[in-house]
C-alpha angles and dihedrals in degrees: 000000000000115000095208142031129236105286137205113252092254094061099036102045096090097273093133144029133156090262099044121117114272093230095056107109118244113199116220120203105161145008088261089064091057090051091050093052093051091045092054092054140259126284117267093258105052144140091214092096090053091052088052090050092051091049089051087050086063090052089050089056092049092054095041093052094044093050100036095095096053093100097030103059095088090054093044091048091051096041095049097031094238126185118221088265091049091051088050090052093053093044096048099041093090094051091048088054089048090056091058092040094051093050093053095031093059091052094045092047089060094036107049101013141264097271098055094046093048093049094049099047094057088073091060089063095051097046095041095047092054092045091053092050092057099035110144096198143007093269094058090042092050092045092050091048088052090054089048088052090055088060092047093050094047093046101056098062093047094043092051091048090054092048092050098040099046094050135082122249099240139006128042112351092017123170096259094051092044093051090047088056088078088076101059087040088056094051091045087057091049089050091050089053090051092049090049090050090050092050094046092044089055098048103035117092114251090246092058104049087120086074090064099084092042094055092045093052093044092052088067089078091064100071090039090057090048091053091049091052096052100036097092094055100055112006118104138169116268106269090213092055092046091050091049089056089058094253100125093160092060091045091052091048090053090051089053094049103036101028102030088232116144094226118179125185113229117240091237095045120138100247096187126086118270113269095254097046111113125223113227111270135150089247088068088078085067090051089064088066097049137079119339092352097063097077092042091051093049091051095044093046100046094045091048094048092047092047093048095047094051098039096047092049092050099037095045091043095044095097089046091048093050098041099040107027095037097032095233125163120244093260092047090047092054093046094047091047092049093047094048093049095047099040098041116014096037094042090047089054091052090051089053091053092048100045108029092096090053102042102021132234094269096058094043092049091049092051091047094054091048090056091049094049090053090047095052093047089049093051092047093050094047092046114173105002113244098192143009093275094056090043089055090051091051092050090048090052091050089050091050090050093051093044091051090048091050101053096027131036095354090065104028106042083076090047089057092045096047103037100040092077135052124243093273092059103026099097093048092041092056090040092054090046092049093047091059093037092053090047086058089048091052092051091046096048091044096047101041097075090045097044092042091054092047102038104024109198089351086084088081090070088059092048090049089067089070099063089039089058089049092053092049096053093044089053091051097044122040107189121153115194098175111109094002116127097226092166089070087072088072090064103044089248119146113241112205122205128214 
């Protein structure tokens, strides 16, 4: 794959490299020049990494808020007298909100810019987290979780756009590895929620354990407030998006501030978007299903839906699995869940970040789904463990599932969704992907309590269908986004592959 697109003379004549002096002028003549400079890598002294960290902070919030109820559902069900369907409503409300949020968030990310959308959606997390903490009944709790889901759905398209558009194409800190960082960040957030549960469970009086879920949900406002406080110092619009809107002056200013590149727009620069660049419009969702993007969209969507369905069923049900199927105490359940997430899901995510540029997202996703299929079949065959040996096998299968999720589909479904489309379509591409993915999450979270009650451990046969579907679509469509300069497609520039 080529690591750059055809450049105008100004940007390709040796004006810039990652090691060049920050005061050396770089002449900008087109939006393609801005893309090239970002693809080559930031200067050594740069705020781009901080922007990436803030974007990942948004991902942290998404994961924390989605997983915060895992240990609280039993208390909520008891406190509000919920039926299995009522528990499914409360559990799935956030993902239903995320469906709506992703649909509109993808459009707004491309329409009004990454910065404005990211700044606005942080307030959803603060307001909704506090409302959840003080919810007097299941309707207020479900409604607040829905509002929280709007923030989650809006955040993912913009966060992925920041990760892709503030990263270089190849080398250390490349786009694929930066996008894959969303996965270990996600599992770190899940682990923090487990640690918080463990701490609160240890300090709360036995007569006040019903406070546990309220405190956990309310804590979600804390990181959101921190992000709001630091956003004005470091956060900037994506220079690639600004350039694609025809605003080369703003794009150059962002390069100067975030990348420490002395970018100067030429007097004779073409200050209008390139002819092929698309303005944000609802019809662009249809573009994702046409031409070269159809196969990419099918691959990204099916793998995301399969990954989401299986992971949410297992991750949300992990405390139930450990406490009910393996007859563990609450403390043991928390410790086992924390250990499995840190040692397998989180470590798998770090492996994905480290090796995606070497092995590619396609191969790692395929291997991850294979691990998950084996794990689900193993859990289904063991059923309810009858002794310590079978319990050990069940725990090993859960570990295998989470490890496969970490280095495989958990990391790279977002790589497919983010890096299969150029800047002009990226927000809507991720938004479309997340809309269908969150639909899968909603179905999974709603059905798991019902199916688990009806089928017992037989539910693992149902979950096994998800990784099987992922393997089938990966076999049918071999598309590798890692290292491919997809933004060149906005400028009618051929992009050769190795």
